[in-house]
Phi, psi and omega in degrees: 000127180288166178298322181290322175296320176300317179296315179296321176296320177297319179295316179297318177293324175300315178300326178302332183254021173067030171300147180246163176048050180285129183225136172245120179257132178269107184260007177300133183082353180245323186241149177255357183254346177200162178260332181217145167251138169246125184234132179211167183241149172238154182266348183206165176297319177296324179291322178301313179294320179298320179295311183297316180297320179299312180298310182298313183292315185288322177294325177292314185287313187273336187226003181055038180248128181238146177294147176282336179204148174230131179228151182088173182204161186309321182291337178283345180070018178204118177240137180240127174249120184253112176252029182064285180284346178223126176245122182261124178248119179245111184249152161288147185310314181294320180292327181293319176299321181297310185277334171045059180299323180303321179285323179298320179253044186297340179281346183283129177291151178269139181273133176292133181242165173301146186302325183296321182284321186278340184274351178287000000 
């Protein structure tokens, strides 16, 4: 599985748990620590945890891929799943606006996603 395929799969899995405002940023050529960011929003702490669990469990089950690190917890309103080439950021809506990663990495092109995942 390529890094781009992994990023798109993470976005699709987040969509399965009703994540909103799903964005995939292509950081190749911009970043030295990862190739893609997947950024999405949750409306509650339980949803935040459900999104993270869905991504982690399905990648492990379907592709034998495990994160090298998991940081944050639902009460922090920001969970990060680090798959080296892909870093998934799951934010509570308010925390996402505060950190504004899309603006910080504004030079990064956005990866086109299926309409269902990107329109939420």
